[in-house]
N, C-alpha and C positions, 0 to 999 in steps of 0.2 A: 016739437023740436024739428029743426030742418033736417031733411033727409040727406044721406051722403051724396056727394057729387055723382053725377051720372058716370057710371063706369068704375067707381071706386071699389066696389065689391069685386068686380071682375079682376081688377089689378091686384088686389090682395090675394085672391085665389091663385092667380098666375105666379105671384111672388112666392107663395108657399110651395107651389109645385116645382119651382126652379131652384130655390135656395135650400130648403130643408132636406130634400133627397140627397143633394151633393154633400151637405154637412154630415148627414147620417152615414153616407158611404165613407167619408174621411174618418169619422169616429170608428167605424167598423174596421177599417184597415189598421188603425192604431191599436185597437183591441186585439186584432189577430196577431200583429207583430209582438205585442206584449205577452200574449198567451204562448206563442212559439218560443219566446225567450225564456219564459218561466217554466215551460213544460219539461219534464225529464226527457233526456235524449232517448231513453229506451222506449218511450211512448210514441216517438215520431217514426213513421214508416220509413224504413231504409236507413235510418240514422244509426251511427256507431258511437259508443261512449268514448269520450275524449280521454286518452291516457295522460297522466301527468308526466312532465319531462323526467327522463331517467337521471338520477343523481350518480355521477361517476364514483366508483368505489375509491376509498382512500388507499393511497399507496402503502405498501408494507414499510414498517420502520426500517431505517438504515441500520447496517451492522454497527456494532459498538466501536469498531476501530476506525482507522483512517480510510480514505478512498483507495480503491484498488489501483494498482500500478501494473504496467506491462511486466511480464516475467523476464528477468534479465537472463542473458546466456550464462550457463554454468561451466566453469573451467573443468578440464579433465584432470584426473589424478595421475600422478607419475606411476610407472610400472611397480615401484615399491609400495605405493599407496600411502606414503608418508607426507606427501606434499601435493599442492595443486600446481599445474603448469600455467604461469601467468599469461594473460593475453598480450599480444605484441604491442598494442598501443599503450598498455599500462607501463611497460618497460621504458617507454619514451617520456613518461610523465614525471618520473622521479626514480628513486632507488627502491627496488623491490626487497622487502623484508619477509622472509618465510618464517612461519611458526616452527620453532625448533624445540621448545620446551613449554610445558603447561604447568605453571606454578600453582594455579588454583583454577578450577572450573566446576561450579556447582549449579544445580537446578533445584529450586525450592517451590513447592506448591502442593495443595491438597488433591493429589491425583494418584490413584492406586496404580502401581506398576511403573511409576516414574523412577528412573535411576538418578540418584542424587549427585553422583560424581561420574558422569559419562566419559568415555574415552573415544579415541579415534577422531578427534577434531583436527582438521587440517585446513590450512589457508595461508594467505599472505596479505600484506598491506603495502601500498605505495606511499612513501612518506618522504619528507624533505624538511630541512631546517627552514622555518618561516622567514619571510622577508622582514627587514627592519620595520618597526612600527611607523605607520603613516602619521600625518599631522594630528589626526584624531585619536591616535594611540592604537589603532586596529592593526593586527598582524595578519599575514597571509595564512592560508590553510597549512596545517602540518601533515594532514593525511588527505590524499586526493582520490584514492581508489583502493580497492581490495575486495577479497571475498573469503569466507570460511564456509565449510560444509561439514556436516556431521550426519552419519547414517541414523535412520530411525531405530535400527537394532541397538544402537548405543544409548538411546534416550529412553526407550520403553522396554520392559522385560518381554521375553518371548511369548508368554501366555497372553498378555494384554495386546501385544502387537498382532498376534494371530486373530484375536477377537475384533480388532479394529480394521483388519485388512479387507479388501474388497472380496477376496476369495471366501471369506467367512460371512459376507453380507455387510461388512462395515464400509465406511466411506474412504478409507485410506488406500490410495492407489500406489502400492509399493512397487509394482512392476514399472510404472512410469516415473514415479517421484520417490526414489528410495532414501533420499537425504533431505535434511533441512539446510537451507542456505541463507547466509546473511551477506549482502553485497553493499559495500560502502560506496556512496556517491560523492561525498564531500565532507569536509569538516569546517565549521564556522565558529565565530566567536572565540578565536584562539587567544590565549593569554599566557604570557611567560610566568612560570612559577619560580624557577631557579636556573642559574647558569654558572658553571665554573669551567676549569680547564678540561675536565674529564666527562662532564655530562651537562645536559640541558633538558629541562622538563617543561611541559606545557599542559594546560587544561583547555579542552575544546568541546564543542557539541558536534557529534557525528550524525550525519544524515545518511540513513541506510535503508535498504529494502530487505524485508524478510520474506522468503519464499517457502511455503509449506503446502504440500499436496497440490501443487500446480496453481496456487493463488499467491499473490504478492501484495503486501501492504507496506507503507512507509513507516519507519520508526525513527524517532529523534532520540538519540542517546546523549543525555546531558552529563556534564562533569566527567568526561573521559580523560584519563591521564596518559600522556604519551611522553616517553623519556628516551633520549638518545644517550648511549653510554659508549665510552671508548677508553682506552688505556687501562689504568688501574681499576676503574669503575666497572669495566666489562667482565663478563664471565670468561675466565682464562681457559676454560675447557672447550670453548666454542670458537670456531673460525668466523671471520668477517666482522663487520660493524654491527652493533646490536641496538635493538629498540625494544622497550617494554611497553605493553599496552594493558591498562586496567580500565574496565568498564562494567557497568551494571545496566541492565535493561529488563523490561517486562514484556512478555509475550502473551497476548490474549488469544486463547484457543478459539474464542467465539468469532475472531476475525477470519477463521479458516474452516470452521466446522459449525453446522447447525446443531449437531448432536454427535455423541460417540457412544457406542455400545457399553453399557455398564456404568456410564458416567451421568449422574443425575443433573449436575450443573457444571458447565464448562468453566474451569478456574483460570486464573492468571498464573503464569509461571515466571518466577524471578530467576534471572540469569546473572551470575557473578563470575567474571573471568579476569584472570591475571596471566598474561601470556608473555613469553620471551621470544623475540624474533631476531633473525640474522640475515645479512645479505648473502650468506652461503646457505643453501637449502639443506634439509636433512640428508638428502643423498650426497651432497657435497661434503657434509660433515663426516660422512663415512668413507670419504676418499673416492666416491663415484662422481662422474661428470654430471653436471646439472643438465636436465632435459631441455630439449628445444621448446620454444613457446608453442602453445596450442595453435592450430591452424585457423580456428575461428577467431573472430574479433568481436569486441564488445564496444558499446557506445562510450565515448570519452566521459569521464566524470566531470560533473559541473564544477566550473571554476578552476580546473586544472591547468597547468602550464607545462612546458617542455624542460624546465630547468631541473636537473638532477640534484640530489642532496650533495653537499660538499663532501669530497672524499669517497663518494659512492657512485662512480660513473657507471651507469648501466650499459650493457652491450647494445650497440646500435643494430637495429634490424635492417636488412637489405631492403631497398625500395621495392614495393610490390609491383608486379607487372600489370599494365593496364588491361582491363577486361574488354 
């Protein structure tokens, strides 16, 4: 057989020396990279185990009630304690009707120590005869503002109240918030129920804020009945033009407390009120002069206007001096 060409063996040897070592080095590098990738981090010198990204904790569930609202200003009581002193801007929004008689006021709920028929409820409403129906049949608001207050001592018996108070380790801050307050912001969905020469009655939905222990939540009171009475339909033993207000609402204690001493589960309290109001305050009914408006001012109620109720012109306040 013919021998290889001269120099062929030398070429093959040189080829092996140049190509195979380079290929081996490349394969070695790949093997090293694969080994590093597959090796546990704890085995690599100086390496730290990689922590998985932290999962943010879930937010606590929201309270059962509506969103919190800013605490409204609270009106002062008169010296006699039988009425609230209306805010000056409320008197400009309509006629002020003070609560002069409580026909019915009950609290119902599975709560030990609850007084079913509390007393010492005081307050007022700013009301007016609604405007004539618009083309779509809607009426203007019948109530545009107001506030009622009742002390905790009238709602809960003395033993329970002491157990709930902060002085005894409970959450109730009686020194700062001794009363429960309901503040009317507006009335919507007004509907005429009846009208004659001596009375007119309306059904509406009242939008109000309930303030308990320094916290305020909104409450929508549906199917409230507001009636203006005059002449023979009015209570002849009372002075002034009269208004009756009937309303039912539910107060969720879980909106204001996470727990109460001695209470396993926070219940809902049903409130049923039938109130008689007059443009003459309880002090005025007794022949005393009505008190001056409170010096502080509250934000105007939503949707209110300056038109007073017919036949009930409120006293105009002097213009405030510029600050």
